[in-house]
Rosetta silent file (secondary structure, phi, psi, omega in degrees, C-alpha in Angstrom):
SEQUENCE: MKNKKIPMRMCLSCRIMKPKKELIRIVLTQDNKAVMDLTGKRNGRGAYICADLQCLFKAKKAKSIERTFSIGQDDTIYGEMEEYINRKE
SCORE:     score description
SCORE:     0.000 S_00000001
   1 L     0.000  137.740 -178.878   15.154    9.233  174.368 S_00000001
   2 L   -80.057  139.628  173.905   14.359   12.095  172.004 S_00000001
   3 L   -78.520  139.671  177.688   15.157   15.671  172.970 S_00000001
   4 L   -76.048  139.217  177.969   12.191   18.029  172.865 S_00000001
   5 L   -78.153  129.729  179.346   12.448   20.818  170.327 S_00000001
   6 L   -94.686  122.689  179.497   12.426   24.258  171.972 S_00000001
   7 L   -67.120  130.194 -179.659   10.492   26.868  169.966 S_00000001
   8 E  -109.944  144.231  177.507   12.715   29.830  169.100 S_00000001
   9 E  -135.665  156.351 -179.432   11.559   33.367  168.275 S_00000001
  10 E   -99.374  135.496  177.450   13.391   36.521  167.200 S_00000001
  11 E   -72.662  137.783  177.829   13.374   39.682  169.313 S_00000001
  12 L   -60.605  -36.648 -170.865   12.035   42.781  167.528 S_00000001
  13 L   -87.041  -59.967 -174.218   14.763   44.960  168.952 S_00000001
  14 L   -89.778  -10.179  177.293   18.051   43.055  169.111 S_00000001
  15 L    61.564   30.467  178.254   17.148   40.529  166.348 S_00000001
  16 L  -104.002  136.462  177.446   18.543   37.601  168.380 S_00000001
  17 E   -77.492  127.223  179.284   16.825   34.205  168.372 S_00000001
  18 E  -136.454  161.140  175.092   15.868   33.141  171.897 S_00000001
  19 E   -59.995  141.584 -176.461   13.598   30.491  173.423 S_00000001
  20 H   -53.693  -36.900 -176.952    9.958   31.555  173.271 S_00000001
  21 H   -67.214  -22.718 -178.241    9.555   31.377  177.074 S_00000001
  22 H   -85.158   -8.941 -175.068   12.243   34.061  177.611 S_00000001
  23 E  -107.328  160.551  175.239   10.454   36.646  175.457 S_00000001
  24 E  -100.433  131.086  179.723    7.370   38.825  175.912 S_00000001
  25 E   -92.001  135.175  175.832    4.684   38.416  173.254 S_00000001
  26 E  -115.964  132.731 -176.116    2.946   41.489  171.869 S_00000001
  27 E  -119.719  141.718  173.005   -0.325   40.990  170.008 S_00000001
  28 E   -92.290  117.534 -178.845   -2.190   43.242  167.599 S_00000001
  29 L   -80.848  174.624 -178.933   -5.873   43.170  168.562 S_00000001
  30 L   -65.242  -27.319  178.820   -8.804   43.570  166.184 S_00000001
  31 L   -92.871   26.173  175.042   -9.130   47.252  167.089 S_00000001
  32 L    56.475   44.117  173.663   -5.474   47.841  166.023 S_00000001
  33 L  -118.248  138.794  175.854   -3.987   48.162  169.510 S_00000001
  34 E   -88.122  126.575  179.172   -0.777   46.479  170.584 S_00000001
  35 E  -132.725  153.323  176.224   -1.162   44.646  173.913 S_00000001
  36 E   -74.607  141.141  176.914    1.049   42.324  175.961 S_00000001
  37 E  -122.989   93.414 -176.338    0.128   38.657  175.858 S_00000001
  38 L   -76.343  -22.453  179.799    1.674   36.985  178.883 S_00000001
  39 L   -84.139  -26.796 -178.167   -0.139   33.678  178.301 S_00000001
  40 L    80.242   14.113 -174.819    0.897   33.371  174.657 S_00000001
  41 L  -118.617   -0.748 -178.818   -2.595   32.246  173.670 S_00000001
  42 L   -68.177  148.624  176.148   -4.373   35.426  172.516 S_00000001
  43 L   -76.016  150.347  176.273   -5.643   35.595  168.976 S_00000001
  44 L   122.954  169.524  179.805   -4.021   37.997  166.572 S_00000001
  45 E   -70.445  133.113 -175.887   -0.733   38.735  164.937 S_00000001
  46 E  -117.943  155.561  174.001    2.114   38.408  167.400 S_00000001
  47 E  -143.015  160.671 -174.963    5.652   39.695  167.795 S_00000001
  48 E  -125.358  147.641  176.589    8.252   39.073  170.482 S_00000001
  49 E  -141.962  147.427  179.640   10.653   41.253  172.459 S_00000001
  50 E   -61.306  149.068  176.097   13.246   40.419  175.131 S_00000001
  51 L   -85.659   60.119 -175.195   12.239   40.876  178.764 S_00000001
  52 L  -140.596  134.172 -177.244   15.059   43.405  179.120 S_00000001
  53 H   -63.088  -36.006  179.473   14.857   47.183  179.605 S_00000001
  54 H   -62.825  -43.263  177.855   17.678   47.869  177.130 S_00000001
  55 H   -64.776  -39.629  179.837   15.842   46.004  174.365 S_00000001
  56 H   -63.218  -45.976 -179.850   12.609   47.798  175.258 S_00000001
  57 H   -66.081  -36.483  177.416   14.222   51.255  175.078 S_00000001
  58 H   -65.154  -40.897  178.434   15.919   50.345  171.797 S_00000001
  59 H   -66.553  -37.867  179.600   12.561   49.211  170.363 S_00000001
  60 H   -66.395  -42.708 -179.384   10.877   52.412  171.553 S_00000001
  61 H   -64.859  -40.352 -178.550   13.546   54.597  169.977 S_00000001
  62 H   -86.546   -4.117 -177.513   13.364   52.715  166.654 S_00000001
  63 L    54.981   43.656 -176.864    9.531   52.452  166.829 S_00000001
  64 H   -63.320  -41.699 -178.119    9.846   48.718  166.160 S_00000001
  65 H   -66.394  -44.650  179.738    6.386   47.774  167.456 S_00000001
  66 H   -61.425  -41.562 -178.714    4.672   50.470  165.412 S_00000001
  67 H   -68.960  -40.596 -179.037    6.570   49.442  162.271 S_00000001
  68 H   -62.856  -43.118 -176.482    5.910   45.723  162.767 S_00000001
  69 H   -96.837   -1.157 -178.105    2.162   46.165  163.193 S_00000001
  70 L    53.604   52.975  178.318    1.780   49.223  160.898 S_00000001
  71 L  -123.343  167.704  176.292    0.060   51.273  163.598 S_00000001
  72 L   -73.015  174.113 -178.012    0.428   54.832  164.879 S_00000001
  73 L   -63.895  131.355 -177.762    2.577   55.720  167.871 S_00000001
  74 L  -137.562   96.341 -177.370    1.350   54.032  171.051 S_00000001
  75 H   -77.871  -14.732 -177.371    3.356   54.822  174.200 S_00000001
  76 H   -64.961  -37.787 -179.248    0.992   52.907  176.511 S_00000001
  77 H   -64.560  -37.723  179.410    2.376   49.506  175.462 S_00000001
  78 H   -67.090  -39.426  177.959    5.923   50.631  176.293 S_00000001
  79 H   -64.096  -44.117  178.741    4.827   51.851  179.740 S_00000001
  80 H   -62.407  -43.292 -178.812    3.033   48.581  180.498 S_00000001
  81 H   -67.353  -38.368  178.465    6.028   46.543  179.374 S_00000001
  82 H   -63.437  -42.961  176.447    8.450   48.649  181.427 S_00000001
  83 H   -59.965  -46.286 -178.690    6.303   48.118  184.550 S_00000001
  84 H   -61.352  -44.723 -178.870    6.132   44.367  183.887 S_00000001
  85 H   -65.682  -41.388  178.832    9.905   44.064  183.398 S_00000001
  86 H   -63.869  -39.425  177.776   10.628   46.094  186.554 S_00000001
  87 H   -66.539  -38.004 -177.023    8.251   43.886  188.593 S_00000001
  88 H   -68.027  -36.020 -179.061    9.814   40.744  187.145 S_00000001
  89 L   -83.220    0.000    0.000   13.364   41.808  188.070 S_00000001
């Protein structure tokens, strides 16, 4: 029997390859806003970050999301992600 291939993605913050299911997807919408995509099916350019507060704070400090999507500073996405991670844990 063949083993199924697990899709791997790299975290924006720690730059470690992890299975796609363990990461949170962030999508750039048409109106240039970064939003969380928990389903993984939204249209738009996507990036991934670990579901870990340390990675989130590191990404916020380095402005990784802003640099990846070439957008201005947007603290709302970090707040939403922090709430989601706290609820998940």
